[in-house]
All heavy atoms as a GROMACS GRO file, in nm:
protein
  579
    1MET      N    1  -8.635 -10.204 -18.883
    1MET     CA    2  -8.506 -10.140 -18.923
    1MET      C    3  -8.401 -10.195 -18.828
    1MET      O    4  -8.410 -10.197 -18.708
    1MET     CB    5  -8.525  -9.994 -18.911
    1MET     CG    6  -8.405  -9.918 -18.961
    1MET     SD    7  -8.432  -9.738 -18.975
    1MET     CE    8  -8.563  -9.720 -19.090
    2GLY      N    9  -8.284 -10.233 -18.890
    2GLY     CA   10  -8.170 -10.276 -18.809
    2GLY      C   11  -8.061 -10.171 -18.794
    2GLY      O   12  -8.081 -10.057 -18.834
    3LYS      N   13  -7.962 -10.210 -18.726
    3LYS     CA   14  -7.848 -10.126 -18.703
    3LYS      C   15  -7.719 -10.180 -18.759
    3LYS      O   16  -7.709 -10.307 -18.778
    3LYS     CB   17  -7.827 -10.106 -18.549
    3LYS     CG   18  -7.940 -10.043 -18.479
    3LYS     CD   19  -7.947  -9.905 -18.494
    3LYS     CE   20  -8.052  -9.841 -18.410
    3LYS     NZ   21  -8.067  -9.698 -18.432
    4LYS      N   22  -7.626 -10.098 -18.796
    4LYS     CA   23  -7.497 -10.143 -18.854
    4LYS      C   24  -7.389 -10.051 -18.801
    4LYS      O   25  -7.406  -9.929 -18.788
    4LYS     CB   26  -7.497 -10.134 -18.997
    4LYS     CG   27  -7.367 -10.180 -19.072
    4LYS     CD   28  -7.384 -10.175 -19.220
    4LYS     CE   29  -7.251 -10.220 -19.278
    4LYS     NZ   30  -7.256 -10.229 -19.425
    5VAL      N   31  -7.276 -10.114 -18.757
    5VAL     CA   32  -7.159 -10.033 -18.718
    5VAL      C   33  -7.079  -9.999 -18.841
    5VAL      O   34  -7.045 -10.083 -18.929
    5VAL     CB   35  -7.075 -10.125 -18.615
    5VAL    CG1   36  -6.946 -10.042 -18.589
    5VAL    CG2   37  -7.145 -10.150 -18.496
    6VAL      N   38  -7.049  -9.870 -18.855
    6VAL     CA   39  -6.969  -9.823 -18.969
    6VAL      C   40  -6.836  -9.766 -18.914
    6VAL      O   41  -6.838  -9.693 -18.819
    6VAL     CB   42  -7.048  -9.708 -19.042
    6VAL    CG1   43  -6.965  -9.649 -19.146
    6VAL    CG2   44  -7.176  -9.762 -19.092
    7VAL      N   45  -6.728  -9.811 -18.978
    7VAL     CA   46  -6.595  -9.756 -18.940
    7VAL      C   47  -6.566  -9.646 -19.044
    7VAL      O   48  -6.568  -9.662 -19.161
    7VAL     CB   49  -6.490  -9.872 -18.959
    7VAL    CG1   50  -6.354  -9.815 -18.915
    7VAL    CG2   51  -6.528  -9.989 -18.870
    8LYS      N   52  -6.540  -9.523 -18.994
    8LYS     CA   53  -6.531  -9.408 -19.067
    8LYS      C   54  -6.385  -9.378 -19.123
    8LYS      O   55  -6.329  -9.275 -19.101
    8LYS     CB   56  -6.582  -9.287 -18.984
    8LYS     CG   57  -6.724  -9.307 -18.943
    8LYS     CD   58  -6.782  -9.184 -18.879
    8LYS     CE   59  -6.739  -9.173 -18.734
    8LYS     NZ   60  -6.810  -9.062 -18.674
    9ILE      N   61  -6.328  -9.479 -19.187
    9ILE     CA   62  -6.187  -9.468 -19.242
    9ILE      C   63  -6.178  -9.355 -19.345
    9ILE      O   64  -6.084  -9.280 -19.337
    9ILE     CB   65  -6.138  -9.599 -19.295
    9ILE    CG1   66  -6.140  -9.712 -19.193
    9ILE    CG2   67  -6.003  -9.590 -19.362
    9ILE    CD1   68  -6.042  -9.683 -19.080
   10LYS      N   69  -6.275  -9.350 -19.441
   10LYS     CA   70  -6.264  -9.244 -19.547
   10LYS      C   71  -6.266  -9.109 -19.482
   10LYS      O   72  -6.196  -9.020 -19.526
   10LYS     CB   73  -6.380  -9.269 -19.648
   10LYS     CG   74  -6.362  -9.386 -19.731
   10LYS     CD   75  -6.473  -9.390 -19.840
   10LYS     CE   76  -6.454  -9.510 -19.931
   10LYS     NZ   77  -6.561  -9.527 -20.024
   11GLU      N   78  -6.361  -9.088 -19.386
   11GLU     CA   79  -6.370  -8.960 -19.321
   11GLU      C   80  -6.241  -8.920 -19.244
   11GLU      O   81  -6.193  -8.809 -19.246
   11GLU     CB   82  -6.490  -8.955 -19.229
   11GLU     CG   83  -6.623  -8.959 -19.295
   11GLU     CD   84  -6.676  -9.106 -19.313
   11GLU    OE1   85  -6.585  -9.205 -19.320
   11GLU    OE2   86  -6.796  -9.120 -19.336
   12LEU      N   87  -6.186  -9.022 -19.176
   12LEU     CA   88  -6.060  -8.998 -19.100
   12LEU      C   89  -5.949  -8.960 -19.191
   12LEU      O   90  -5.869  -8.866 -19.156
   12LEU     CB   91  -6.024  -9.123 -19.019
   12LEU     CG   92  -6.119  -9.157 -18.900
   12LEU    CD1   93  -6.087  -9.290 -18.850
   12LEU    CD2   94  -6.112  -9.048 -18.798
   13THR      N   95  -5.931  -9.034 -19.301
   13THR     CA   96  -5.819  -9.003 -19.393
   13THR      C   97  -5.828  -8.867 -19.451
   13THR      O   98  -5.736  -8.791 -19.467
   13THR     CB   99  -5.795  -9.111 -19.500
   13THR    OG1  100  -5.917  -9.134 -19.572
   13THR    CG2  101  -5.752  -9.244 -19.434
   14LYS      N  102  -5.956  -8.828 -19.492
   14LYS     CA  103  -5.982  -8.706 -19.556
   14LYS      C  104  -5.960  -8.589 -19.449
   14LYS      O  105  -5.887  -8.493 -19.478
   14LYS     CB  106  -6.122  -8.699 -19.600
   14LYS     CG  107  -6.157  -8.562 -19.673
   14LYS     CD  108  -6.298  -8.578 -19.736
   14LYS     CE  109  -6.319  -8.446 -19.813
   14LYS     NZ  110  -6.454  -8.444 -19.877
   15ALA      N  111  -6.009  -8.608 -19.332
   15ALA     CA  112  -5.996  -8.506 -19.224
   15ALA      C  113  -5.854  -8.480 -19.186
   15ALA      O  114  -5.808  -8.373 -19.152
   15ALA     CB  115  -6.076  -8.541 -19.101
   16ASN      N  116  -5.776  -8.597 -19.195
   16ASN     CA  117  -5.631  -8.583 -19.151
   16ASN      C  118  -5.541  -8.568 -19.271
   16ASN      O  119  -5.415  -8.566 -19.254
   16ASN     CB  120  -5.593  -8.703 -19.072
   16ASN     CG  121  -5.656  -8.710 -18.932
   16ASN    OD1  122  -5.606  -8.639 -18.841
   16ASN    ND2  123  -5.767  -8.774 -18.918
   17GLN      N  124  -5.595  -8.554 -19.388
   17GLN     CA  125  -5.527  -8.534 -19.505
   17GLN      C  126  -5.407  -8.639 -19.532
   17GLN      O  127  -5.293  -8.603 -19.558
   17GLN     CB  128  -5.477  -8.390 -19.522
   17GLN     CG  129  -5.582  -8.288 -19.526
   17GLN     CD  130  -5.535  -8.150 -19.533
   17GLN    OE1  131  -5.416  -8.118 -19.514
   17GLN    NE2  132  -5.631  -8.060 -19.558
   18ILE      N  133  -5.446  -8.762 -19.512
   18ILE     CA  134  -5.350  -8.872 -19.526
   18ILE      C  135  -5.410  -8.979 -19.616
   18ILE      O  136  -5.533  -8.994 -19.622
   18ILE     CB  137  -5.296  -8.937 -19.396
   18ILE    CG1  138  -5.413  -8.986 -19.312
   18ILE    CG2  139  -5.221  -8.830 -19.317
   18ILE    CD1  140  -5.370  -9.065 -19.190
   19SER      N  141  -5.326  -9.064 -19.678
   19SER     CA  142  -5.368  -9.176 -19.754
   19SER      C  143  -5.387  -9.302 -19.667
   19SER      O  144  -5.341  -9.296 -19.552
   19SER     CB  145  -5.263  -9.203 -19.862
   19SER     OG  146  -5.147  -9.246 -19.802
   20LEU      N  147  -5.455  -9.391 -19.723
   20LEU     CA  148  -5.466  -9.530 -19.653
   20LEU      C  149  -5.329  -9.584 -19.628
   20LEU      O  150  -5.306  -9.639 -19.518
   20LEU     CB  151  -5.543  -9.630 -19.735
   20LEU     CG  152  -5.699  -9.610 -19.733
   20LEU    CD1  153  -5.762  -9.719 -19.818
   20LEU    CD2  154  -5.755  -9.624 -19.592
   21ARG      N  155  -5.240  -9.570 -19.723
   21ARG     CA  156  -5.102  -9.625 -19.709
   21ARG      C  157  -5.037  -9.556 -19.587
   21ARG      O  158  -4.970  -9.618 -19.499
   21ARG     CB  159  -5.024  -9.592 -19.836
   21ARG     CG  160  -4.872  -9.642 -19.816
   21ARG     CD  161  -4.795  -9.634 -19.946
   21ARG     NE  162  -4.851  -9.750 -20.028
   21ARG     CZ  163  -4.855  -9.750 -20.153
   21ARG    NH1  164  -4.816  -9.651 -20.226
   21ARG    NH2  165  -4.894  -9.861 -20.213
   22GLU      N  166  -5.051  -9.420 -19.575
   22GLU     CA  167  -4.990  -9.351 -19.456
   22GLU      C  168  -5.057  -9.388 -19.331
   22GLU      O  169  -4.990  -9.405 -19.226
   22GLU     CB  170  -5.004  -9.201 -19.480
   22GLU     CG  171  -4.935  -9.112 -19.370
   22GLU     CD  172  -4.792  -9.127 -19.354
   22GLU    OE1  173  -4.726  -9.195 -19.442
   22GLU    OE2  174  -4.729  -9.080 -19.259
   23LEU      N  175  -5.193  -9.402 -19.323
   23LEU     CA  176  -5.257  -9.454 -19.205
   23LEU      C  177  -5.216  -9.588 -19.163
   23LEU      O  178  -5.190  -9.613 -19.045
   23LEU     CB  179  -5.409  -9.446 -19.223
   23LEU     CG  180  -5.488  -9.486 -19.104
   23LEU    CD1  181  -5.462  -9.410 -18.979
   23LEU    CD2  182  -5.642  -9.487 -19.135
   24SER      N  183  -5.195  -9.674 -19.264
   24SER     CA  184  -5.140  -9.806 -19.238
   24SER      C  185  -5.002  -9.801 -19.174
   24SER      O  186  -4.976  -9.871 -19.077
   24SER     CB  187  -5.141  -9.886 -19.367
   24SER     OG  188  -5.078 -10.010 -19.353
   25ARG      N  189  -4.919  -9.716 -19.233
   25ARG     CA  190  -4.784  -9.704 -19.180
   25ARG      C  191  -4.778  -9.653 -19.031
   25ARG      O  192  -4.711  -9.715 -18.950
   25ARG     CB  193  -4.704  -9.612 -19.273
   25ARG     CG  194  -4.550  -9.611 -19.230
   25ARG     CD  195  -4.481  -9.500 -19.312
   25ARG     NE  196  -4.518  -9.369 -19.272
   25ARG     CZ  197  -4.484  -9.305 -19.165
   25ARG    NH1  198  -4.408  -9.367 -19.076
   25ARG    NH2  199  -4.515  -9.180 -19.136
   26ILE      N  200  -4.857  -9.551 -19.005
   26ILE     CA  201  -4.849  -9.495 -18.867
   26ILE      C  202  -4.928  -9.571 -18.763
   26ILE      O  203  -4.902  -9.565 -18.649
   26ILE     CB  204  -4.884  -9.341 -18.870
   26ILE    CG1  205  -5.031  -9.322 -18.911
   26ILE    CG2  206  -4.789  -9.262 -18.947
   26ILE    CD1  207  -5.081  -9.178 -18.905
   27SER      N  208  -5.031  -9.649 -18.813
   27SER     CA  209  -5.109  -9.721 -18.714
   27SER      C  210  -5.067  -9.875 -18.704
   27SER      O  211  -5.103  -9.941 -18.610
   27SER     CB  212  -5.264  -9.719 -18.757
   27SER     OG  213  -5.279  -9.794 -18.882
   28ASN      N  214  -4.990  -9.919 -18.798
   28ASN     CA  215  -4.944 -10.061 -18.806
   28ASN      C  216  -5.064 -10.148 -18.819
   28ASN      O  217  -5.070 -10.258 -18.761
   28ASN     CB  218  -4.860 -10.098 -18.683
   28ASN     CG  219  -4.780 -10.217 -18.697
   28ASN    OD1  220  -4.740 -10.244 -18.816
   28ASN    ND2  221  -4.749 -10.288 -18.601
   29VAL      N  222  -5.163 -10.109 -18.896
   29VAL     CA  223  -5.271 -10.189 -18.944
   29VAL      C  224  -5.261 -10.210 -19.093
   29VAL      O  225  -5.232 -10.113 -19.162
   29VAL     CB  226  -5.410 -10.116 -18.911
   29VAL    CG1  227  -5.528 -10.199 -18.965
   29VAL    CG2  228  -5.426 -10.094 -18.760
   30ARG      N  229  -5.266 -10.329 -19.137
   30ARG     CA  230  -5.256 -10.364 -19.280
   30ARG      C  231  -5.338 -10.269 -19.367
   30ARG      O  232  -5.458 -10.242 -19.338
   30ARG     CB  233  -5.284 -10.503 -19.306
   30ARG     CG  234  -5.188 -10.607 -19.252
   30ARG     CD  235  -5.230 -10.742 -19.296
   30ARG     NE  236  -5.368 -10.738 -19.356
   30ARG     CZ  237  -5.422 -10.813 -19.443
   30ARG    NH1  238  -5.367 -10.917 -19.478
   30ARG    NH2  239  -5.538 -10.796 -19.501
   31LYS      N  240  -5.279 -10.224 -19.477
   31LYS     CA  241  -5.352 -10.136 -19.569
   31LYS      C  242  -5.478 -10.212 -19.626
   31LYS      O  243  -5.579 -10.152 -19.641
   31LYS     CB  244  -5.260 -10.097 -19.687
   31LYS     CG  245  -5.330  -9.999 -19.781
   31LYS     CD  246  -5.229  -9.957 -19.896
   31LYS     CE  247  -5.302  -9.877 -20.001
   31LYS     NZ  248  -5.369  -9.958 -20.100
   32ALA      N  249  -5.466 -10.336 -19.653
   32ALA     CA  250  -5.571 -10.419 -19.708
   32ALA      C  251  -5.694 -10.413 -19.612
   32ALA      O  252  -5.807 -10.403 -19.649
   32ALA     CB  253  -5.532 -10.558 -19.733
   33SER      N  254  -5.668 -10.425 -19.483
   33SER     CA  255  -5.766 -10.423 -19.380
   33SER      C  256  -5.832 -10.290 -19.372
   33SER      O  257  -5.959 -10.277 -19.369
   33SER     CB  258  -5.716 -10.452 -19.236
   33SER     OG  259  -5.658 -10.588 -19.239
   34LEU      N  260  -5.758 -10.184 -19.381
   34LEU     CA  261  -5.811 -10.043 -19.386
   34LEU      C  262  -5.896 -10.023 -19.507
   34LEU      O  263  -6.001  -9.961 -19.498
   34LEU     CB  264  -5.702  -9.941 -19.374
   34LEU     CG  265  -5.621  -9.939 -19.239
   34LEU    CD1  266  -5.499  -9.843 -19.258
   34LEU    CD2  267  -5.712  -9.899 -19.124
   35SER      N  268  -5.855 -10.070 -19.616
   35SER     CA  269  -5.927 -10.055 -19.745
   35SER      C  270  -6.059 -10.133 -19.734
   35SER      O  271  -6.162 -10.074 -19.782
   35SER     CB  272  -5.842 -10.107 -19.861
   35SER     OG  273  -5.914 -10.098 -19.982
   36GLU      N  274  -6.058 -10.247 -19.681
   36GLU     CA  275  -6.180 -10.326 -19.667
   36GLU      C  276  -6.283 -10.254 -19.585
   36GLU      O  277  -6.397 -10.249 -19.606
   36GLU     CB  278  -6.152 -10.469 -19.619
   36GLU     CG  279  -6.088 -10.556 -19.717
   36GLU     CD  280  -6.033 -10.686 -19.656
   36GLU    OE1  281  -6.042 -10.700 -19.536
   36GLU    OE2  282  -5.991 -10.768 -19.735
   37LEU      N  283  -6.228 -10.202 -19.468
   37LEU     CA  284  -6.315 -10.122 -19.374
   37LEU      C  285  -6.375  -9.994 -19.444
   37LEU      O  286  -6.490  -9.965 -19.429
   37LEU     CB  287  -6.236 -10.087 -19.251
   37LEU     CG  288  -6.200 -10.199 -19.158
   37LEU    CD1  289  -6.100 -10.151 -19.051
   37LEU    CD2  290  -6.328 -10.239 -19.086
   38ALA      N  291  -6.288  -9.926 -19.514
   38ALA     CA  292  -6.332  -9.808 -19.587
   38ALA      C  293  -6.442  -9.832 -19.691
   38ALA      O  294  -6.522  -9.750 -19.710
   38ALA     CB  295  -6.203  -9.741 -19.651
   39ASN      N  296  -6.432  -9.953 -19.754
   39ASN     CA  297  -6.526  -9.987 -19.864
   39ASN      C  298  -6.637 -10.068 -19.814
   39ASN      O  299  -6.718 -10.124 -19.894
   39ASN     CB  300  -6.453 -10.052 -19.976
   39ASN     CG  301  -6.355  -9.956 -20.039
   39ASN    OD1  302  -6.392  -9.844 -20.080
   39ASN    ND2  303  -6.228  -9.997 -20.057
   40GLY      N  304  -6.656 -10.092 -19.684
   40GLY     CA  305  -6.770 -10.170 -19.628
   40GLY      C  306  -6.758 -10.318 -19.667
   40GLY      O  307  -6.857 -10.386 -19.664
   41LYS      N  308  -6.636 -10.370 -19.696
   41LYS     CA  309  -6.624 -10.510 -19.736
   41LYS      C  310  -6.592 -10.597 -19.618
   41LYS      O  311  -6.585 -10.714 -19.633
   41LYS     CB  312  -6.512 -10.520 -19.845
   41LYS     CG  313  -6.529 -10.429 -19.964
   41LYS     CD  314  -6.578 -10.514 -20.071
   41LYS     CE  315  -6.578 -10.420 -20.198
   41LYS     NZ  316  -6.676 -10.443 -20.291
   42ARG      N  317  -6.563 -10.537 -19.509
   42ARG     CA  318  -6.524 -10.612 -19.392
   42ARG      C  319  -6.637 -10.605 -19.285
   42ARG      O  320  -6.692 -10.498 -19.258
   42ARG     CB  321  -6.401 -10.557 -19.333
   42ARG     CG  322  -6.331 -10.638 -19.229
   42ARG     CD  323  -6.200 -10.578 -19.186
   42ARG     NE  324  -6.122 -10.674 -19.110
   42ARG     CZ  325  -6.013 -10.733 -19.152
   42ARG    NH1  326  -5.959 -10.697 -19.266
   42ARG    NH2  327  -5.948 -10.826 -19.078
   43GLU      N  328  -6.672 -10.715 -19.222
   43GLU     CA  329  -6.785 -10.725 -19.134
   43GLU      C  330  -6.740 -10.695 -18.990
   43GLU      O  331  -6.831 -10.680 -18.904
   43GLU     CB  332  -6.849 -10.868 -19.138
   43GLU     CG  333  -6.921 -10.894 -19.276
   43GLU     CD  334  -7.040 -10.807 -19.287
   43GLU    OE1  335  -7.112 -10.795 -19.192
   43GLU    OE2  336  -7.059 -10.758 -19.402
   44SER      N  337  -6.614 -10.701 -18.959
   44SER     CA  338  -6.572 -10.686 -18.817
   44SER      C  339  -6.441 -10.604 -18.812
   44SER      O  340  -6.366 -10.595 -18.906
   44SER     CB  341  -6.551 -10.821 -18.745
   44SER     OG  342  -6.447 -10.886 -18.812
   45ILE      N  343  -6.418 -10.550 -18.692
   45ILE     CA  344  -6.296 -10.481 -18.666
   45ILE      C  345  -6.253 -10.514 -18.525
   45ILE      O  346  -6.341 -10.525 -18.436
   45ILE     CB  347  -6.309 -10.322 -18.682
   45ILE    CG1  348  -6.172 -10.260 -18.662
   45ILE    CG2  349  -6.415 -10.265 -18.595
   45ILE    CD1  350  -6.169 -10.111 -18.688
   46SER      N  351  -6.128 -10.540 -18.499
   46SER     CA  352  -6.089 -10.570 -18.370
   46SER      C  353  -6.064 -10.444 -18.281
   46SER      O  354  -6.036 -10.344 -18.334
   46SER     CB  355  -5.957 -10.658 -18.377
   46SER     OG  356  -5.847 -10.574 -18.416
   47PHE      N  357  -6.070 -10.462 -18.153
   47PHE     CA  358  -6.043 -10.356 -18.067
   47PHE      C  359  -5.905 -10.306 -18.074
   47PHE      O  360  -5.871 -10.187 -18.066
   47PHE     CB  361  -6.075 -10.387 -17.916
   47PHE     CG  362  -6.226 -10.397 -17.885
   47PHE    CD1  363  -6.276 -10.515 -17.848
   47PHE    CD2  364  -6.303 -10.286 -17.900
   47PHE    CE1  365  -6.413 -10.522 -17.814
   47PHE    CE2  366  -6.438 -10.288 -17.867
   47PHE     CZ  367  -6.488 -10.412 -17.823
   48SER      N  368  -5.810 -10.399 -18.104
   48SER     CA  369  -5.672 -10.354 -18.122
   48SER      C  370  -5.653 -10.260 -18.243
   48SER      O  371  -5.573 -10.165 -18.238
   48SER     CB  372  -5.577 -10.472 -18.133
   48SER     OG  373  -5.601 -10.545 -18.249
   49HIS      N  374  -5.729 -10.286 -18.345
   49HIS     CA  375  -5.723 -10.199 -18.468
   49HIS      C  376  -5.771 -10.065 -18.434
   49HIS      O  377  -5.718  -9.955 -18.470
   49HIS     CB  378  -5.794 -10.254 -18.581
   49HIS     CG  379  -5.723 -10.369 -18.653
   49HIS    ND1  380  -5.778 -10.435 -18.755
   49HIS    CD2  381  -5.599 -10.414 -18.637
   49HIS    CE1  382  -5.694 -10.529 -18.796
   49HIS    NE2  383  -5.583 -10.514 -18.730
   50ILE      N  384  -5.885 -10.055 -18.353
   50ILE     CA  385  -5.946  -9.925 -18.317
   50ILE      C  386  -5.844  -9.853 -18.234
   50ILE      O  387  -5.826  -9.740 -18.250
   50ILE     CB  388  -6.080  -9.948 -18.241
   50ILE    CG1  389  -6.185 -10.006 -18.333
   50ILE    CG2  390  -6.126  -9.818 -18.176
   50ILE    CD1  391  -6.312 -10.052 -18.264
   51GLU      N  392  -5.783  -9.924 -18.140
   51GLU     CA  393  -5.682  -9.862 -18.049
   51GLU      C  394  -5.566  -9.810 -18.131
   51GLU      O  395  -5.515  -9.694 -18.105
   51GLU     CB  396  -5.634  -9.961 -17.944
   51GLU     CG  397  -5.739  -9.999 -17.842
   51GLU     CD  398  -5.706 -10.122 -17.768
   51GLU    OE1  399  -5.605 -10.189 -17.793
   51GLU    OE2  400  -5.780 -10.150 -17.667
   52LYS      N  401  -5.520  -9.886 -18.224
   52LYS     CA  402  -5.406  -9.842 -18.304
   52LYS      C  403  -5.438  -9.717 -18.391
   52LYS      O  404  -5.357  -9.626 -18.408
   52LYS     CB  405  -5.351  -9.955 -18.394
   52LYS     CG  406  -5.286 -10.063 -18.320
   52LYS     CD  407  -5.251 -10.180 -18.410
   52LYS     CE  408  -5.180 -10.292 -18.343
   52LYS     NZ  409  -5.147 -10.399 -18.431
   53ILE      N  410  -5.558  -9.721 -18.451
   53ILE     CA  411  -5.596  -9.603 -18.529
   53ILE      C  412  -5.614  -9.475 -18.448
   53ILE      O  413  -5.570  -9.369 -18.485
   53ILE     CB  414  -5.732  -9.637 -18.606
   53ILE    CG1  415  -5.704  -9.747 -18.710
   53ILE    CG2  416  -5.789  -9.510 -18.673
   53ILE    CD1  417  -5.835  -9.805 -18.768
   54ALA      N  418  -5.676  -9.500 -18.327
   54ALA     CA  419  -5.692  -9.386 -18.238
   54ALA      C  420  -5.559  -9.327 -18.190
   54ALA      O  421  -5.546  -9.203 -18.191
   54ALA     CB  422  -5.768  -9.430 -18.110
   55ALA      N  423  -5.467  -9.416 -18.156
   55ALA     CA  424  -5.333  -9.367 -18.120
   55ALA      C  425  -5.260  -9.296 -18.233
   55ALA      O  426  -5.199  -9.192 -18.212
   55ALA     CB  427  -5.245  -9.485 -18.069
   56ALA      N  428  -5.275  -9.349 -18.354
   56ALA     CA  429  -5.198  -9.295 -18.469
   56ALA      C  430  -5.258  -9.158 -18.500
   56ALA      O  431  -5.177  -9.066 -18.549
   56ALA     CB  432  -5.218  -9.382 -18.593
   57LEU      N  433  -5.384  -9.140 -18.484
   57LEU     CA  434  -5.453  -9.005 -18.519
   57LEU      C  435  -5.475  -8.915 -18.404
   57LEU      O  436  -5.541  -8.816 -18.414
   57LEU     CB  437  -5.573  -9.032 -18.601
   57LEU     CG  438  -5.558  -9.108 -18.733
   57LEU    CD1  439  -5.685  -9.136 -18.802
   57LEU    CD2  440  -5.465  -9.042 -18.829
   58ASN      N  441  -5.428  -8.957 -18.282
   58ASN     CA  442  -5.451  -8.881 -18.162
   58ASN      C  443  -5.600  -8.860 -18.134
   58ASN      O  444  -5.643  -8.751 -18.101
   58ASN     CB  445  -5.371  -8.751 -18.162
   58ASN     CG  446  -5.363  -8.691 -18.024
   58ASN    OD1  447  -5.359  -8.761 -17.919
   58ASN    ND2  448  -5.352  -8.558 -18.023
   59ILE      N  449  -5.681  -8.960 -18.144
   59ILE     CA  450  -5.826  -8.956 -18.125
   59ILE      C  451  -5.853  -9.003 -17.989
   59ILE      O  452  -5.811  -9.101 -17.940
   59ILE     CB  453  -5.894  -9.049 -18.225
   59ILE    CG1  454  -5.880  -8.994 -18.368
   59ILE    CG2  455  -6.046  -9.064 -18.191
   59ILE    CD1  456  -5.934  -9.077 -18.477
   60GLN      N  457  -5.936  -8.922 -17.915
   60GLN     CA  458  -5.976  -8.949 -17.775
   60GLN      C  459  -6.119  -9.008 -17.764
   60GLN      O  460  -6.151  -9.068 -17.661
   60GLN     CB  461  -5.969  -8.817 -17.698
   60GLN     CG  462  -5.833  -8.749 -17.701
   60GLN     CD  463  -5.722  -8.839 -17.651
   60GLN    OE1  464  -5.740  -8.896 -17.542
   60GLN    NE2  465  -5.607  -8.852 -17.713
   61ASP      N  466  -6.196  -8.993 -17.864
   61ASP     CA  467  -6.332  -9.042 -17.859
   61ASP      C  468  -6.363  -9.142 -17.964
   61ASP      O  469  -6.349  -9.113 -18.087
   61ASP     CB  470  -6.436  -8.919 -17.873
   61ASP     CG  471  -6.582  -8.955 -17.854
   61ASP    OD1  472  -6.608  -9.064 -17.854
   61ASP    OD2  473  -6.657  -8.855 -17.835
   62ILE      N  474  -6.400  -9.264 -17.927
   62ILE     CA  475  -6.422  -9.378 -18.018
   62ILE      C  476  -6.522  -9.337 -18.130
   62ILE      O  477  -6.522  -9.389 -18.240
   62ILE     CB  478  -6.455  -9.502 -17.946
   62ILE    CG1  479  -6.446  -9.625 -18.030
   62ILE    CG2  480  -6.594  -9.497 -17.879
   62ILE    CD1  481  -6.457  -9.756 -17.962
   63ARG      N  482  -6.619  -9.250 -18.094
   63ARG     CA  483  -6.724  -9.210 -18.193
   63ARG      C  484  -6.663  -9.141 -18.313
   63ARG      O  485  -6.732  -9.128 -18.417
   63ARG     CB  486  -6.825  -9.128 -18.122
   63ARG     CG  487  -6.907  -9.210 -18.022
   63ARG     CD  488  -7.003  -9.127 -17.941
   63ARG     NE  489  -6.920  -9.037 -17.855
   63ARG     CZ  490  -6.972  -8.953 -17.766
   63ARG    NH1  491  -7.100  -8.942 -17.748
   63ARG    NH2  492  -6.897  -8.877 -17.701
   64GLU      N  493  -6.540  -9.097 -18.306
   64GLU     CA  494  -6.475  -9.044 -18.421
   64GLU      C  495  -6.432  -9.148 -18.520
   64GLU      O  496  -6.403  -9.120 -18.637
   64GLU     CB  497  -6.349  -8.956 -18.384
   64GLU     CG  498  -6.385  -8.832 -18.308
   64GLU     CD  499  -6.258  -8.752 -18.274
   64GLU    OE1  500  -6.176  -8.734 -18.365
   64GLU    OE2  501  -6.244  -8.716 -18.155
   65ILE      N  502  -6.421  -9.272 -18.472
   65ILE     CA  503  -6.375  -9.384 -18.555
   65ILE      C  504  -6.499  -9.473 -18.609
   65ILE      O  505  -6.498  -9.509 -18.718
   65ILE     CB  506  -6.274  -9.474 -18.480
   65ILE    CG1  507  -6.151  -9.386 -18.438
   65ILE    CG2  508  -6.232  -9.591 -18.566
   65ILE    CD1  509  -6.058  -9.456 -18.343
   66ILE      N  510  -6.592  -9.494 -18.521
   66ILE     CA  511  -6.700  -9.582 -18.554
   66ILE      C  512  -6.833  -9.512 -18.524
   66ILE      O  513  -6.843  -9.417 -18.444
   66ILE     CB  514  -6.698  -9.714 -18.476
   66ILE    CG1  515  -6.705  -9.694 -18.326
   66ILE    CG2  516  -6.577  -9.798 -18.513
   66ILE    CD1  517  -6.725  -9.822 -18.250
   67ASP      N  518  -6.932  -9.554 -18.594
   67ASP     CA  519  -7.069  -9.498 -18.590
   67ASP      C  520  -7.171  -9.611 -18.593
   67ASP      O  521  -7.144  -9.715 -18.654
   67ASP     CB  522  -7.096  -9.391 -18.699
   67ASP     CG  523  -7.201  -9.293 -18.665
   67ASP    OD1  524  -7.256  -9.297 -18.551
   67ASP    OD2  525  -7.228  -9.211 -18.748
   68LEU      N  526  -7.283  -9.592 -18.531
   68LEU     CA  527  -7.398  -9.686 -18.541
   68LEU      C  528  -7.508  -9.617 -18.627
   68LEU      O  529  -7.552  -9.514 -18.591
   68LEU     CB  530  -7.448  -9.720 -18.405
   68LEU     CG  531  -7.550  -9.832 -18.392
   68LEU    CD1  532  -7.489  -9.962 -18.436
   68LEU    CD2  533  -7.591  -9.842 -18.242
   69VAL      N  534  -7.541  -9.682 -18.734
   69VAL     CA  535  -7.642  -9.630 -18.831
   69VAL      C  536  -7.751  -9.720 -18.846
   69VAL      O  537  -7.743  -9.845 -18.837
   69VAL     CB  538  -7.575  -9.586 -18.970
   69VAL    CG1  539  -7.466  -9.481 -18.952
   69VAL    CG2  540  -7.519  -9.711 -19.036
   70ASP      N  541  -7.866  -9.665 -18.887
   70ASP     CA  542  -7.985  -9.740 -18.922
   70ASP      C  543  -7.970  -9.799 -19.069
   70ASP      O  544  -7.926  -9.727 -19.148
   70ASP     CB  545  -8.109  -9.654 -18.918
   70ASP     CG  546  -8.144  -9.613 -18.769
   70ASP    OD1  547  -8.127  -9.690 -18.679
   70ASP    OD2  548  -8.200  -9.501 -18.754
   71VAL      N  549  -8.014  -9.919 -19.082
   71VAL     CA  550  -8.015  -9.976 -19.214
   71VAL      C  551  -8.156 -10.045 -19.240
   71VAL      O  552  -8.217 -10.092 -19.151
   71VAL     CB  553  -7.908 -10.084 -19.239
   71VAL    CG1  554  -7.772 -10.021 -19.242
   71VAL    CG2  555  -7.914 -10.192 -19.132
   72GLU      N  556  -8.197 -10.035 -19.367
   72GLU     CA  557  -8.319 -10.104 -19.408
   72GLU      C  558  -8.297 -10.256 -19.412
   72GLU      O  559  -8.198 -10.300 -19.469
   72GLU     CB  560  -8.366 -10.050 -19.540
   72GLU     CG  561  -8.400  -9.908 -19.546
   72GLU     CD  562  -8.529  -9.881 -19.477
   72GLU    OE1  563  -8.628  -9.968 -19.476
   72GLU    OE2  564  -8.550  -9.777 -19.412
   73GLU      N  565  -8.381 -10.333 -19.356
   73GLU     CA  566  -8.376 -10.474 -19.359
   73GLU      C  567  -8.452 -10.521 -19.491
   73GLU      O  568  -8.559 -10.475 -19.521
   73GLU     CB  569  -8.435 -10.544 -19.242
   73GLU     CG  570  -8.349 -10.506 -19.116
   73GLU     CD  571  -8.405 -10.575 -18.988
   73GLU    OE1  572  -8.484 -10.664 -18.999
   73GLU    OE2  573  -8.362 -10.532 -18.880
   74SER      N  574  -8.391 -10.622 -19.559
   74SER     CA  575  -8.459 -10.662 -19.686
   74SER      C  576  -8.532 -10.789 -19.659
   74SER      O  577  -8.530 -10.856 -19.568
   74SER     CB  578  -8.360 -10.678 -19.799
   74SER     OG  579  -8.242 -10.737 -19.749
   0.00000   0.00000   0.00000
């Protein structure tokens, strides 16, 4: 069994009752990047994006943004 880092964009937008467009505006991270992260289409995220999202949503714990989950290997 392997591990995968998951960026919790959908959970963050829902919990903060904002859209991806609004998160993009307040974090200064491109909406397309946030959408790719939310849909699992992006393989990486930069530390600067994590920092910008944390600042925009007043997050103090990185675990609110990312999670490490088990995945089945094929």
